[in-house]
C-alpha positions in Angstrom: 134.3 110.9 188.7 130.8 110.5 190.1 129.2 113.7 191.4 127.1 112.9 194.4 124.7 115.4 196.0 122.8 113.7 198.8 119.1 114.5 198.9 117.9 116.5 201.9 114.4 117.1 203.3 113.3 120.7 202.6 111.2 120.6 205.8 114.2 119.7 207.8 116.3 122.4 206.2 113.6 125.0 206.9 113.3 123.7 210.5 117.0 124.1 211.2 117.2 127.5 209.5 114.3 128.8 211.7 115.4 127.2 215.0 119.1 128.0 214.8 118.9 131.4 213.0 121.0 130.5 210.0 120.3 131.0 206.3 118.8 128.2 204.2 122.0 127.4 202.4 123.9 127.0 205.6 121.1 124.8 206.9 121.1 122.6 203.8 124.8 122.1 204.1 124.5 121.1 207.7 121.8 118.6 206.9 123.7 117.2 203.9 126.8 116.7 206.2 124.6 114.9 208.8 125.0 117.7 211.3 121.4 117.9 212.5 121.3 117.8 216.3 121.5 121.0 218.3 124.8 120.1 220.1 126.7 119.4 216.9 125.2 122.5 215.2 126.2 124.7 218.1 129.9 124.0 217.4 129.5 125.2 213.8 127.6 128.3 214.5 129.2 129.6 217.8 132.7 130.8 218.4 132.7 131.9 222.1 134.9 129.9 224.4 131.9 129.7 226.9 130.5 127.0 224.6 133.5 124.8 225.4 132.6 121.8 227.6 133.2 122.1 231.3 136.7 120.7 232.1 135.4 119.2 235.3 133.3 116.8 233.1 136.6 115.0 232.4 136.9 112.0 234.8 139.4 112.6 237.5 139.7 116.4 236.9 138.9 117.6 240.4 141.2 115.0 241.9 144.1 116.2 239.7 143.4 119.8 240.6 143.4 119.0 244.3 146.7 117.2 244.0 148.4 120.0 242.0 147.1 122.7 244.4 148.4 120.6 247.3 151.8 120.5 245.6 151.7 124.2 245.3 150.8 124.7 248.9 153.6 122.4 250.1 156.3 123.7 247.7 156.8 120.2 246.1 158.9 119.6 243.1 156.8 118.9 240.0 157.8 117.4 236.7 155.8 117.9 233.5 156.7 115.1 231.2 155.4 115.4 227.6 155.7 113.7 224.3 158.2 115.2 221.8 155.8 115.9 218.8 153.9 119.1 218.2 151.0 118.0 220.4 153.2 117.0 223.3 155.5 120.0 223.1 152.7 122.6 222.9 150.9 120.8 225.8 154.1 120.7 227.9 154.7 124.4 227.3 151.1 125.2 228.1 150.9 123.3 231.4 154.5 124.1 232.5 154.0 127.8 231.8 150.8 128.0 233.8 152.2 126.1 236.8 155.3 128.4 236.7 153.0 131.4 236.7 151.5 130.0 239.9 154.9 130.2 241.5 155.4 126.4 241.6 158.7 124.6 241.6 158.2 122.9 238.2 160.5 121.5 235.5 159.8 119.9 232.2 161.1 117.0 230.2 160.5 115.3 226.9 162.1 112.1 225.5 165.5 112.9 224.0 166.6 111.8 220.5 167.6 108.2 221.5 165.0 107.7 224.2 161.9 105.7 223.6 158.6 107.7 223.4 156.7 108.2 226.6 157.6 108.3 230.2 160.8 106.4 230.9 162.1 104.6 233.9 165.2 106.8 233.9 163.2 109.9 234.0 161.2 108.6 236.9 164.2 107.5 238.9 166.2 110.7 238.2 163.3 112.9 239.3 162.8 110.9 242.5 166.5 111.1 243.3 166.1 114.9 243.1 163.4 114.8 245.7 160.6 115.2 243.2 157.1 114.1 244.3 154.7 114.7 241.5 154.9 113.9 237.7 152.2 115.1 235.3 152.3 113.5 231.9 151.2 115.3 228.7 150.1 113.4 225.6 151.6 110.2 227.0 151.5 107.9 230.0 148.3 105.8 229.4 150.4 102.7 228.5 153.4 103.2 230.9 152.5 100.5 233.5 156.0 99.6 234.7 157.2 103.2 234.9 154.2 104.4 236.9 154.5 101.4 239.2 158.1 102.4 239.8 157.1 105.9 240.5 154.7 104.6 243.2 157.5 102.6 244.7 159.6 105.8 245.0 156.7 107.8 246.6 156.2 109.9 243.4 152.6 110.5 242.5 151.7 110.5 238.8 148.9 112.3 237.1 148.4 111.0 233.6 146.9 113.4 231.0 146.7 111.7 227.6 144.4 111.2 224.7 145.7 107.9 223.2 143.6 104.8 223.2 143.7 103.1 226.6 144.2 99.4 227.0 141.7 97.1 228.8 143.6 97.8 232.1 144.8 101.2 233.3 148.2 102.0 234.9 148.2 102.6 238.6 148.5 106.4 238.4 147.1 108.6 241.1 144.8 110.2 238.5 144.1 109.6 234.9 142.6 112.2 232.6 141.8 110.9 229.2 138.7 111.7 227.1 138.9 108.2 225.5 138.3 106.4 228.8 135.6 103.9 228.1 132.6 103.7 230.4 133.9 100.4 231.9 137.1 102.1 232.9 135.7 105.5 234.0 134.9 104.1 237.5 138.6 103.7 238.0 139.1 107.4 237.2 136.1 108.7 239.2 133.5 110.2 237.0 131.3 109.8 233.9 132.6 109.2 230.4 133.5 112.5 228.6 131.1 113.3 225.8 133.8 114.2 223.3 136.6 111.7 222.7 138.8 113.5 220.2 140.7 116.2 222.2 144.4 116.5 221.4 147.0 115.9 224.1 147.5 119.6 224.3 143.7 120.0 224.4 143.6 117.8 227.5 146.4 120.0 229.1 144.3 123.1 228.2 141.4 121.6 230.0 143.5 120.9 233.1 144.8 124.5 233.1 141.2 125.8 232.6 140.1 123.7 235.7 143.1 125.0 237.7 142.3 128.6 236.7 138.7 128.1 237.9 140.0 126.7 241.2 142.3 129.6 241.7 139.9 132.4 240.8 136.4 131.2 241.8 135.0 131.0 245.3 132.7 128.4 243.9 135.4 125.8 243.4 134.6 122.6 245.2 131.5 124.2 246.8 128.1 122.5 246.7 125.5 124.7 245.0 121.9 123.9 244.4 119.8 125.8 241.8 116.1 125.7 242.8 113.0 126.7 240.9 109.2 126.2 241.2 106.6 126.6 238.5 102.8 126.0 238.4 101.3 123.3 236.3 97.5 122.8 236.3 96.5 122.4 240.0 100.0 121.6 241.2 103.5 122.9 241.3 106.7 121.4 239.9 109.7 121.8 242.2 113.0 121.4 240.3 116.4 121.4 241.7 119.9 120.8 240.4 123.0 120.1 242.4 126.1 121.7 240.9 129.8 121.3 241.7 132.3 123.3 239.7 129.5 124.4 237.4 128.7 120.8 236.5 125.3 119.4 237.3 125.9 116.3 239.3 122.3 115.4 240.4 118.7 116.6 239.8 115.4 116.4 241.5 111.9 116.9 240.1 108.8 116.7 242.4 105.2 117.5 241.4 103.3 118.7 244.5 99.7 119.6 245.1 99.4 122.5 247.6 98.4 121.4 251.1 98.4 117.7 250.3 101.8 116.7 251.8 104.3 118.1 254.3 107.7 119.0 253.1 109.1 116.1 255.2 107.2 113.7 253.1 109.0 114.8 249.9 112.6 114.2 248.8 113.4 117.9 249.1 114.9 118.0 252.7 117.4 115.3 251.9 118.3 116.8 248.6 118.7 120.4 249.8 120.5 119.6 253.0 123.9 121.3 253.3 123.5 123.1 250.0 123.8 126.8 249.2 120.4 127.3 247.5 120.2 129.8 244.6 117.0 131.0 243.0 115.7 133.6 240.5 113.2 136.0 242.1 113.4 134.9 245.8 110.1 136.6 246.8 108.2 134.6 244.1 109.9 131.3 245.1 109.1 131.9 248.8 105.5 132.5 248.0 105.4 129.3 246.1 106.8 127.3 249.0 104.3 129.0 251.4 101.5 127.9 249.1 102.8 124.4 248.9 103.7 123.7 252.6 102.3 126.6 254.6 103.9 129.6 256.3 105.8 127.5 258.8 108.3 126.2 256.2 111.2 128.5 255.4 113.9 127.7 252.9 117.1 129.7 253.0 117.5 131.1 249.5 119.9 133.4 247.9 118.5 135.5 245.0 121.0 135.5 242.2 118.9 137.7 240.0 120.4 141.1 241.0 124.0 139.8 240.7 123.4 138.2 237.3 121.5 141.3 236.1 124.6 143.4 236.8 126.8 141.2 234.7 124.2 140.4 232.0 122.0 143.5 231.8 119.8 142.0 229.0 118.2 139.6 231.5 117.7 142.0 234.5 114.1 142.0 235.7 112.9 139.4 233.2 111.1 136.2 234.0 112.8 132.8 233.3 110.2 132.1 230.6 111.2 135.4 228.8 114.9 134.7 229.3 114.4 131.3 227.7 113.3 133.0 224.5 116.5 135.1 224.5 118.9 132.3 225.4 121.4 131.3 222.7 122.2 128.0 224.6 118.5 127.0 225.0 118.0 126.9 221.2 120.7 124.2 220.9 119.0 121.9 223.4 117.7 118.7 221.9 115.2 118.2 224.6 112.6 120.5 226.3 114.6 123.3 228.0 113.0 124.0 231.3 113.1 127.1 233.5 115.6 125.3 235.7 117.8 124.6 232.6 117.6 128.3 231.8 118.7 129.3 235.3 121.5 126.8 235.3 122.7 128.0 232.0 122.5 131.6 233.0 124.3 131.0 236.2 127.2 129.4 234.3 127.3 132.4 231.9 127.3 134.8 234.8 130.3 133.0 236.4 132.1 132.7 233.1 131.7 136.4 232.4 132.7 137.4 235.9 135.9 135.4 235.5 136.6 136.9 232.1 136.3 140.4 233.6 138.8 139.4 236.3 141.2 138.0 233.7 141.5 141.4 232.1 143.1 142.7 235.3 145.8 140.0 235.5 149.5 141.1 235.5 150.5 141.3 231.9 154.1 140.4 232.8 153.0 136.9 233.8 152.8 134.0 231.4 151.0 135.2 228.2 147.7 133.8 229.4 144.6 132.4 228.0 145.0 133.7 224.4 148.4 132.1 224.2 147.1 128.9 225.7 144.5 128.7 223.0 147.1 129.3 220.4 149.1 126.3 221.7 146.0 124.1 222.0 145.1 125.0 218.4 148.6 124.0 217.2 148.4 120.7 219.1 145.0 119.9 217.6 146.1 120.7 214.1 149.5 119.0 214.5 148.0 115.8 215.7 145.4 115.8 212.9 142.4 115.6 215.3 138.9 115.8 214.0 137.8 119.4 213.5 134.4 118.8 215.2 132.8 119.6 218.5 134.9 121.8 220.9 138.0 121.3 218.7 136.4 123.8 216.4 136.1 126.5 219.1 139.7 125.8 220.3 141.1 126.1 216.8 139.0 129.1 215.7 139.9 131.1 218.8 143.5 130.0 218.8 144.1 130.8 215.2 142.1 134.0 215.5 145.1 135.7 217.0 147.7 134.0 214.7 146.2 134.2 211.2 146.0 137.8 209.9 142.9 137.6 207.8 139.1 137.7 208.5 138.3 134.0 208.2 138.6 133.4 211.9 137.1 135.5 214.8 139.9 138.1 215.6 140.6 139.0 219.2 139.7 142.4 220.5 142.9 144.5 220.4 144.5 142.0 218.0 146.4 139.6 220.2 149.7 138.7 218.6 151.2 135.3 218.1 152.9 134.2 221.4 156.5 133.2 222.2 157.9 130.6 219.8 155.0 130.9 217.4 156.0 134.4 216.4 159.6 133.5 215.7 158.6 130.5 213.6 156.3 132.5 211.5 159.0 135.1 211.0 161.6 132.4 209.9 159.0 130.8 207.6 158.4 134.3 206.0 154.8 134.3 207.1 154.9 137.2 209.4 153.0 140.2 208.0 151.6 138.1 205.2 148.1 136.6 204.8 148.0 132.8 205.2 145.5 130.2 206.2 145.2 127.1 208.3 146.9 125.0 205.5 150.1 127.0 206.2 149.9 126.1 209.9 149.4 122.4 209.0 151.9 122.1 206.1 154.6 124.5 207.2 154.6 125.5 210.9 153.8 122.1 212.5 156.3 120.1 210.4 159.1 122.4 211.4 158.3 121.7 215.1 158.1 118.0 214.4 161.4 118.1 212.5 163.4 118.5 215.7 162.2 115.0 216.9 162.7 113.5 213.6 166.2 114.7 213.4 167.1 113.6 216.9 166.9 116.9 218.8 163.3 117.3 220.1 164.5 119.4 223.0 165.3 122.3 220.7 161.6 122.6 219.7 160.6 122.5 223.3 163.2 125.1 224.3 161.7 127.4 221.6 158.6 127.8 223.7 160.4 128.2 227.0 163.2 130.6 226.1 162.7 134.0 227.7 165.2 135.9 225.4 163.6 136.8 222.0 167.1 136.5 220.4 167.4 132.9 221.7 164.0 132.0 220.4 164.9 133.5 217.0 168.1 131.4 216.9 166.2 128.2 217.8 163.5 128.9 215.2 166.2 129.2 212.6 167.7 125.9 213.7 164.3 124.2 213.4 163.7 125.5 209.9 167.2 124.2 208.9 166.4 120.8 210.5 163.2 120.6 208.5 165.1 121.1 205.3 167.4 118.2 206.3 164.4 116.1 207.2 163.0 116.6 203.7 166.2 115.4 202.1 166.4 112.4 204.5 162.7 111.5 203.8 163.3 111.5 200.1 166.3 109.2 200.4 164.5 106.8 202.7 161.4 106.8 200.4 163.5 105.7 197.4 164.5 102.6 199.4 161.3 101.9 201.2 158.9 102.0 198.2 160.2 99.0 196.4 160.5 97.0 199.6 156.9 97.8 200.4 155.8 96.8 196.9 157.5 93.4 197.3 156.0 92.9 200.7 152.4 93.1 199.5 152.2 89.6 198.2 153.5 88.2 201.6 150.7 90.0 203.5 147.7 89.1 201.3 147.9 92.5 199.6 146.4 94.0 202.7 149.6 95.3 204.5 152.8 96.9 203.3 155.7 96.2 205.6 159.2 97.7 205.5 162.0 96.9 207.9 165.6 97.6 207.6 168.6 98.9 209.5 168.7 101.7 206.9 165.4 103.1 208.0 165.6 106.2 210.1 163.5 106.3 213.3 162.7 110.0 212.8 160.8 109.5 209.5 159.2 106.1 209.9 155.8 107.7 210.5 156.1 109.9 207.4 157.2 107.0 205.2 154.4 104.8 206.5 151.9 107.6 205.7 153.2 107.9 202.2 153.2 104.1 201.7 149.6 104.0 202.9 148.6 106.5 200.3 150.7 105.0 197.6 149.4 101.4 198.0 146.1 102.1 199.7 146.7 99.6 202.5 147.8 100.0 206.1 151.6 100.3 206.2 154.3 99.6 208.7 157.8 101.0 208.6 160.3 99.6 211.1 163.8 100.6 212.0 166.4 98.5 213.9 168.9 99.7 216.4 170.4 98.4 219.6 168.5 95.0 219.5 165.2 96.9 219.4 162.8 97.2 216.5 160.9 100.5 216.5 158.0 101.0 214.1 155.2 103.3 212.9 151.9 102.2 211.4 149.5 104.3 209.4 146.0 103.2 208.3 144.3 103.2 204.9 140.7 102.5 203.9 139.3 103.2 207.4 141.1 100.2 209.0 141.4 100.7 212.8 145.1 99.9 213.5 144.4 99.6 217.2 143.0 96.1 216.5 146.3 95.1 214.9 148.4 96.5 217.8 146.2 94.8 220.4 146.7 91.4 218.7 150.5 91.8 219.1 150.5 93.5 222.5 152.2 90.6 224.2 155.2 91.1 222.0 155.7 94.8 222.5 157.9 96.7 224.9 155.5 99.6 224.3 152.8 100.6 221.9 150.1 103.2 221.5 148.3 105.5 219.1 144.9 106.4 217.7 142.6 104.5 215.3 144.6 105.4 212.2 148.1 106.0 213.4 150.3 104.3 216.0 153.7 103.2 217.0 155.4 100.2 218.7 158.7 98.7 219.8 159.8 95.2 220.5 163.1 93.2 221.0 164.9 90.7 218.9 163.2 87.8 220.8 159.8 88.7 219.5 160.6 89.7 216.0 160.0 86.4 214.1 156.8 85.8 215.9 155.7 89.4 215.1 156.2 88.9 211.4 154.3 85.5 211.4 151.5 87.1 213.4 151.3 90.0 210.9 150.7 87.5 208.1 147.9 85.9 210.0 146.3 89.2 210.8 146.6 90.3 207.2 144.4 87.4 206.0 141.6 88.5 208.4 141.7 92.2 207.6 138.5 93.5 205.9 138.3 97.0 204.5 135.4 99.4 204.3 135.5 100.2 200.6 132.2 101.9 200.4 134.0 105.0 199.2 136.5 104.2 196.3 137.8 107.7 195.9 136.0 108.2 192.6 133.0 110.0 194.2 132.8 113.8 194.8 130.4 114.7 197.5 128.7 118.1 196.7 127.6 120.2 199.6 125.3 122.5 197.6 124.4 123.4 194.0 124.4 127.1 193.5 122.4 129.0 190.9 124.9 131.1 188.8 123.6 134.4 190.2 124.2 133.2 193.7 127.9 132.7 193.2 129.2 136.1 194.4 132.2 137.0 196.6 129.9 136.8 199.5 130.2 133.1 199.3 133.4 133.5 201.3 131.3 134.4 204.4 129.8 130.9 204.2 133.1 129.1 203.7 134.5 131.1 206.6 131.7 129.9 208.9 132.6 126.3 208.3 136.3 126.9 209.0 138.5 125.3 210.2 138.7 122.6 207.6 140.6 119.3 208.0 139.9 115.9 209.3 136.2 115.0 209.3 135.4 118.5 208.1 136.5 118.8 204.4 136.3 122.0 202.4 132.9 123.0 201.2 132.4 121.7 197.7 129.9 123.4 195.4 128.3 122.8 192.0 127.4 125.5 189.5 126.0 124.7 186.1 126.2 126.5 182.8 129.3 128.8 183.4 131.2 130.0 180.5 135.0 129.5 179.9 136.3 133.0 178.9 140.0 132.3 179.0 142.4 129.4 179.5 146.2 129.5 180.1 148.6 126.7 180.8 150.8 126.9 183.9 153.5 124.8 185.5 157.2 125.1 186.6 158.7 122.3 184.5 155.8 121.4 182.2 152.4 122.9 181.6 150.2 120.5 183.6 147.7 122.9 185.1 145.2 125.4 183.9 144.5 129.0 184.9 141.1 130.1 183.7 138.5 132.8 183.8 134.9 131.7 184.2 131.8 133.8 183.7 129.3 132.7 186.3 126.1 134.8 186.5 127.1 138.5 186.8 130.7 137.8 188.0 133.9 136.7 186.3 135.9 134.3 188.5 139.6 133.5 188.3 139.9 129.7 188.6 142.7 127.1 188.9 142.4 123.5 187.7 145.3 121.3 188.7 146.5 118.5 186.4 144.0 119.3 183.8 146.0 120.7 180.9 145.6 117.4 178.9 141.8 117.9 178.9 142.2 121.1 176.9 144.9 119.6 174.7 142.5 116.7 174.0 139.8 119.2 173.2 137.4 118.1 176.0 136.6 121.8 176.5 137.9 125.2 175.5 137.3 128.9 175.4 133.6 129.7 174.8 132.3 126.4 176.1 129.5 126.2 178.7 130.6 124.0 181.5 129.3 122.6 184.8 131.9 122.8 187.5 132.5 121.3 190.9 134.8 123.5 193.0 135.9 124.9 196.3 136.5 128.6 197.0 139.5 130.3 198.6 141.1 133.7 199.0 144.2 134.7 197.1 146.1 137.7 198.7 148.1 140.2 196.7 149.5 143.4 198.3 147.0 143.1 201.2 144.0 142.7 199.0 142.0 139.4 199.0 140.5 138.1 195.8 138.2 135.1 195.8 139.3 132.2 193.5 137.6 129.1 192.3 139.6 125.8 192.7 138.1 123.4 190.2 137.7 119.8 191.4 136.0 118.5 188.3 134.4 119.9 185.1 131.9 118.7 182.4 130.5 120.4 179.4 126.9 121.6 180.0 124.3 119.4 178.4 121.4 121.7 178.7 122.4 125.4 178.2 119.0 126.9 179.0 
């Protein structure tokens, strides 16, 4: 394998270290990974939920909140309709739980075992017949044109919350909340494009609940607020103002004015400030400035927020905005000049956020478990749907898992919040309760158990787990899910043995660029899993399709960075339904379109071009460590870059000239792996090296050899004590032992 350590600029590393207050090693890793702007760095260095993006930045959010609050006021029947995977179920539980806590008449539904994915015509008509008037989708709905049109005919409003790729046209829903809405479509959903596209479906539901909570608790909801500040510059003054609504800046004004040269009516200020509640820092100083600019006859009604903010944030009390800017954590992440107005806007948001946090602590604990549990659910949805662990997904997952994972790799909650309903019982049945585990256990064990219910035809059991009030009922359901997952594994292995040879034979038909499997023996519940395995096995996009009731239903998984949305769009006229992300999707079609579909796939395959810049034989190294630097404290660094997953791989290090002090062969059926002791600097490290036993047998290295190693670091727990271990990725004999 090739070892690749990208060169970085020492000046840039020092700049990032100084500006953002991190050590040089952390700064060098950030630069090497291309994380160099302040906004991106913020999500790696900060944990507090106040750094999450404002939910009202999502197009359509205030309209959705208004409609839901109107339903609450009028006592309307509301249906939360979610998808039946981990993401959809957790999002459905999160949103339904919060609306129930508001006292609303709300029910929930997900597609049953034989139902197609997504909002169904039958669900719409049944709900309307029961006098329902509002449907809110979770993790689905963006492609349900006919169903939403039918809801409109039946006087049922639909709010779509989804994160799947939208088509060129949008369904006729009352409101659509989707972070992937393209700028050209945003106008139809009222707002500007959201700056982060990769929220999970549950993440979008979490944003909706956050917006609803703000609307319920804050007297600022829907109120126009204007932040105003003046500052001298040479012989003039700069007057800056920012209009805010729901803590989002919606308009700004900057005027440079020379004292006594113009009247206030000749500026844009009167029109901009009209009808606004004007907030300032140090009102006497601001009034003096306006008197100097326009004379004593001009009075602006101002409210001084300084005293109120000072009570909540004592560190800023009595200080100037210039001084506060030096203290501001948010200011340092700005990639442009952070003005005094920016400081005041940021501080006002922090003040409101802190005030709301303080009021949250007085909520009735008998109500729905609350914000900590919501973060737990959002974290599971994000992990279960394999979303990129970047941007605000990092804060959601770090805070959500901080009250689930019992170790110190995530920020623990004060008072140690416990796993919430459903999660606790699953951990117990998986024998993880009371043990130390990491995010991999969540991804590989807990999430598959929830998904197993859908795969085995009973997705409602997984959803019921999160709604059941009786702990004994939740324990029973958790046990059933674990049993279903065992059955799923057996079924998957049976289907795999049939699918692999079919896929191999199909390659030549599709220009060796697609693997296609279709058969009545395929099981709908595991088509996605088999497609993923085939994509890895043959390194091409793979389709697995089952046939039942004159309908073909399939899953597609990508390989080699191919965007499968392009393939689905080229066949869209043939589908009953389709949807997905760039690298995973699903579709269904009837008998009438099947032959055309296969012909079109062959045509599409010829035109497919892969991005093969990375051939899998290259190891990207995040940092080379001097031997003396490799101490157990390295775990503090690896913890900071948690959570690891999609688009944020484990930190990979290089250390040269370590000494092999011991080697043992390990393996259940045959000795394929190595357990080693390495002397690195002043420390002796236990190390595991998978599938490397042959290298010792072939005398490529042995005890006493000096070796250069590329590795990751992890904790191994035994009787409550954590020991750092090296996981070797590759190894070479040291050429220069000096």
